[in-house]
C-alpha positions as CSV (number, residue, x, y, z in Angstrom):
1,M,-22.8,23.0,95.2
2,K,-20.7,24.8,92.6
3,N,-20.7,27.9,94.7
4,W,-18.7,26.2,97.4
5,S,-15.6,26.2,95.2
6,Y,-15.9,30.0,94.9
7,L,-16.7,30.2,98.6
8,L,-13.3,28.8,99.4
9,V,-11.7,31.6,97.6
10,F,-14.3,34.3,98.5
11,V,-14.6,33.7,102.2
12,L,-11.1,32.9,103.0
13,L,-9.4,35.4,100.7
14,L,-11.5,38.5,100.5
15,S,-10.1,41.7,102.1
16,C,-9.5,45.3,100.9
17,K,-6.2,47.2,100.5
18,S,-5.6,50.1,102.7
19,K,-2.9,52.4,104.0
20,A,-4.3,54.5,106.8
21,V,-3.7,58.2,106.7
22,L,-5.9,59.5,109.5
23,V,-4.3,61.2,112.5
24,D,-4.9,59.4,115.8
25,T,-6.7,61.3,118.6
26,N,-5.3,60.4,121.9
27,T,-8.6,61.0,123.5
28,T,-12.0,61.3,121.9
29,K,-15.2,62.6,123.4
30,D,-18.3,60.5,123.5
31,D,-21.1,62.8,122.3
32,S,-23.8,60.9,124.2
33,A,-22.0,60.9,127.5
34,N,-19.6,63.9,126.9
35,E,-16.8,61.9,128.5
36,K,-13.3,61.1,127.4
37,I,-12.8,57.6,126.1
38,M,-9.7,55.5,125.7
39,S,-7.3,56.3,122.9
40,S,-7.2,54.0,119.8
41,K,-3.6,53.0,120.6
42,K,-4.6,51.8,124.1
43,I,-7.5,49.9,122.8
44,I,-5.3,48.2,120.2
45,Q,-2.7,47.4,122.8
46,N,-5.4,45.9,125.1
47,H,-6.7,43.8,122.3
48,Y,-3.3,42.4,121.4
49,D,-2.6,41.6,125.0
50,N,-5.1,38.8,124.5
51,K,-2.7,36.2,123.3
52,N,-3.6,33.4,121.0
53,E,-0.8,30.9,121.8
54,F,-1.2,27.6,120.1
55,S,0.7,25.5,117.5
56,T,-2.3,23.8,115.8
57,L,-6.1,24.1,115.6
58,Y,-8.6,21.6,114.5
59,I,-12.0,23.1,114.0
60,R,-15.2,21.1,113.1
61,S,-17.9,23.5,111.9
62,S,-21.2,23.8,110.2
63,A,-21.7,26.5,107.5
64,K,-24.5,28.0,105.6
65,Y,-24.2,29.9,102.4
66,K,-27.0,32.2,101.1
67,D,-27.1,34.6,98.1
68,D,-29.9,36.2,96.1
69,N,-30.7,32.9,94.4
70,Q,-30.1,30.0,96.8
71,S,-28.9,28.7,100.1
72,Q,-26.8,25.7,101.0
73,N,-25.8,23.9,104.2
74,V,-22.5,22.0,104.5
75,S,-20.0,20.9,107.1
76,A,-16.5,22.4,107.1
77,E,-13.3,21.0,108.6
78,I,-10.6,23.6,109.2
79,K,-7.1,22.7,110.2
80,I,-4.5,25.4,111.0
81,K,-0.8,25.1,111.7
82,K,-0.2,28.5,112.9
83,D,1.6,30.9,110.5
84,E,2.3,27.9,108.1
85,K,-0.8,26.4,106.5
86,I,-4.5,26.1,106.6
87,L,-6.5,23.1,105.2
88,V,-10.2,23.6,104.6
89,S,-12.5,20.6,103.6
90,I,-16.1,21.2,102.6
91,R,-18.4,18.2,102.9
92,F,-22.0,17.6,102.0
93,L,-23.7,14.5,103.4
94,G,-20.3,13.2,104.5
95,I,-18.8,13.5,101.0
96,T,-15.8,15.9,100.4
97,M,-17.0,18.3,97.7
98,A,-14.2,20.8,97.8
99,K,-10.8,21.3,99.6
100,A,-8.4,24.2,99.9
101,L,-4.8,24.3,101.0
102,I,-3.5,27.8,101.9
103,T,0.1,28.6,102.7
104,P,2.0,31.9,102.9
105,S,3.2,31.5,99.3
106,Q,0.4,29.7,97.5
107,V,-3.3,28.9,97.4
108,K,-4.6,25.5,96.0
109,Y,-8.2,24.2,95.8
110,Y,-10.3,21.7,94.0
111,E,-14.0,21.2,93.7
112,K,-15.7,17.9,92.8
113,M,-18.9,19.1,91.1
114,N,-17.1,20.5,88.0
115,G,-13.9,18.5,88.4
116,T,-11.7,21.6,88.4
117,Y,-8.7,22.8,90.5
118,F,-6.7,25.9,91.0
119,E,-3.1,26.5,92.0
120,G,-1.6,30.0,92.2
121,D,0.0,32.7,94.2
122,Y,-1.7,35.6,96.0
123,Q,-0.8,38.1,93.2
124,S,-3.1,36.4,90.7
125,L,-5.9,36.2,93.2
126,S,-5.3,39.8,94.3
127,Q,-5.6,41.0,90.7
128,W,-8.8,38.9,90.2
129,L,-10.5,40.2,93.4
130,G,-9.1,43.7,93.2
131,T,-7.7,43.3,96.7
132,D,-4.4,42.8,98.5
133,L,-4.3,39.3,99.9
134,D,-1.9,37.3,102.1
135,F,-1.9,34.3,104.4
136,I,-2.0,36.2,107.7
137,K,-5.2,38.1,106.7
138,I,-7.0,34.8,106.1
139,Q,-5.7,33.2,109.3
140,N,-6.6,36.3,111.3
141,M,-10.2,36.3,110.0
142,L,-10.7,32.7,111.1
143,L,-9.2,33.4,114.5
144,G,-11.3,36.5,115.3
145,E,-8.4,38.9,114.8
146,P,-8.3,42.1,112.7
147,I,-7.2,41.3,109.2
148,D,-4.7,44.2,109.4
149,D,-1.8,44.8,111.8
150,M,-3.5,47.6,113.7
151,T,-0.2,48.8,115.2
152,K,0.9,50.1,111.8
153,A,-2.0,52.5,111.3
154,N,-3.7,55.4,113.0
155,Y,-7.4,55.4,113.8
156,T,-10.2,57.7,115.1
157,T,-12.2,56.3,118.0
158,V,-15.9,56.4,118.8
159,S,-17.6,54.9,121.8
160,I,-20.9,53.2,120.9
161,D,-22.9,51.5,123.7
162,K,-20.5,48.8,125.1
163,F,-18.1,48.9,122.1
164,Y,-15.2,50.9,120.9
165,K,-15.2,51.5,117.1
166,L,-12.0,52.4,115.4
167,N,-12.0,53.8,111.9
168,N,-9.6,54.7,109.1
169,V,-10.2,56.0,105.6
170,E,-8.0,56.1,102.5
171,N,-9.3,57.2,99.1
172,D,-12.5,55.2,98.5
173,T,-11.9,52.6,101.3
174,E,-13.2,52.8,104.8
175,K,-12.3,50.2,107.4
176,S,-13.7,49.9,110.9
177,F,-13.0,47.5,113.8
178,S,-15.3,47.2,116.8
179,F,-14.1,45.9,120.2
180,E,-16.1,45.1,123.3
181,T,-15.0,47.0,126.4
182,E,-14.4,44.2,128.9
183,K,-11.6,42.1,127.3
184,Y,-11.2,44.1,124.1
185,L,-12.2,41.2,121.9
186,L,-13.0,41.9,118.2
187,K,-16.8,41.9,117.6
188,K,-16.9,43.2,114.0
189,Q,-14.6,44.3,111.2
190,Q,-16.0,46.0,108.1
191,I,-14.6,47.2,104.8
192,V,-16.6,49.6,102.7
193,Q,-15.8,50.8,99.2
194,A,-18.8,53.1,98.5
195,E,-17.8,54.1,95.0
196,K,-17.5,50.5,93.9
197,Q,-20.7,49.5,95.8
198,R,-18.7,46.9,97.8
199,M,-19.0,46.1,101.4
200,F,-17.4,43.2,103.4
201,E,-18.2,42.6,107.0
202,V,-17.4,39.9,109.6
203,N,-19.2,39.6,112.9
204,Y,-18.2,37.6,115.9
205,S,-21.0,37.1,118.4
206,N,-19.2,34.9,121.0
207,F,-15.8,33.9,122.0
208,Q,-14.6,30.9,124.0
209,E,-11.7,31.0,126.4
210,Y,-9.1,28.2,126.1
211,T,-5.6,27.9,127.7
212,N,-3.7,31.0,126.5
213,S,-6.3,31.7,123.8
214,F,-9.6,33.4,123.0
215,L,-11.2,31.9,119.9
216,P,-14.5,32.7,118.2
217,S,-17.5,30.3,118.5
218,N,-18.8,31.5,115.2
219,L,-18.5,34.1,112.5
220,F,-21.0,35.7,110.2
221,I,-19.9,37.2,106.9
222,N,-22.0,39.7,105.0
223,A,-20.7,40.7,101.6
224,V,-22.4,43.1,99.1
225,Q,-21.2,43.8,95.6
226,K,-22.9,45.1,92.5
227,K,-24.0,41.7,91.4
228,G,-25.7,41.0,94.7
229,K,-25.5,40.1,98.4
230,T,-23.9,37.0,100.0
231,E,-24.3,35.8,103.6
232,I,-22.1,33.1,105.1
233,S,-22.4,31.8,108.7
234,I,-19.9,29.4,110.2
235,D,-20.4,27.8,113.6
236,Y,-17.4,26.3,115.3
237,N,-18.9,23.1,116.8
238,S,-15.7,22.0,118.3
239,I,-12.1,23.2,118.6
240,T,-9.0,21.1,119.5
241,L,-5.7,22.8,120.2
242,N,-2.1,21.6,119.9
243,E,-2.7,18.1,118.4
244,D,-0.5,16.6,115.8
245,L,-2.4,17.1,112.6
246,S,-1.9,15.9,109.1
247,F,-2.7,18.1,106.1
248,P,-3.4,15.7,103.2
249,Y,-4.1,17.4,99.9
250,S,-4.0,15.9,96.4
251,V,-6.1,16.7,93.3
252,P,-8.0,13.7,92.1
253,N,-7.1,12.3,88.7
254,G,-8.8,13.7,85.7
255,Y,-9.5,17.2,87.1
256,D,-9.0,20.2,84.9
257,R,-6.9,23.1,86.0
258,I,-8.4,26.6,85.8
259,F,-6.4,29.8,85.5
260,I,-7.3,33.3,86.8
261,K,-6.6,36.1,84.3
């Protein structure tokens, strides 16, 4: 159960820094069909035309964690007040084992097994993970959105089966985003740092349509680092939109604060 405290940081906060430098091609040829395909800018525009208009989300989910040594199953409750805060509660057999409160300026979490808690800003976590972090990236990952604002970068485009794959590369970091061709919903986002033997990938197999929103039904995270491989699957069992939600968070008495150096 100890790993779920790290999961709260790892799953919700992991992303890689990037400033795209590739030149966009307005049209790209599909080698298999030898036909022109849509430009990356148009694909991105079509994706962002899918509005996610809500004030709050309440997600009840089940999650499975697996690494090279063990696997664990828990339930996870995720509350989102759009662009303001996210509360994640991890439960095992109905008992809250860990909780995280994430805001644009701060990250807090505690875990019961070791009786520890963390409070800090994104700078300390960014230095620890070697990545650039912010609240919007975390929120986007949970909502099935690209972790980056794709309107601020240039991408090359490849057509693969029924998907458009957009790529950019800077230094040792390669990012790719795959969209289905019907509604341009995100199906996969991947970050690869080959020299550091690091890969982070999120897959979205299905989306559910709600009033003014398309939201994922599940997400599957695959992360590879030098120390090993981690897989996390999260199934959204139910989603409720635009309810009045509370975001209770308080560290139990007697817990020890940990610091990230």
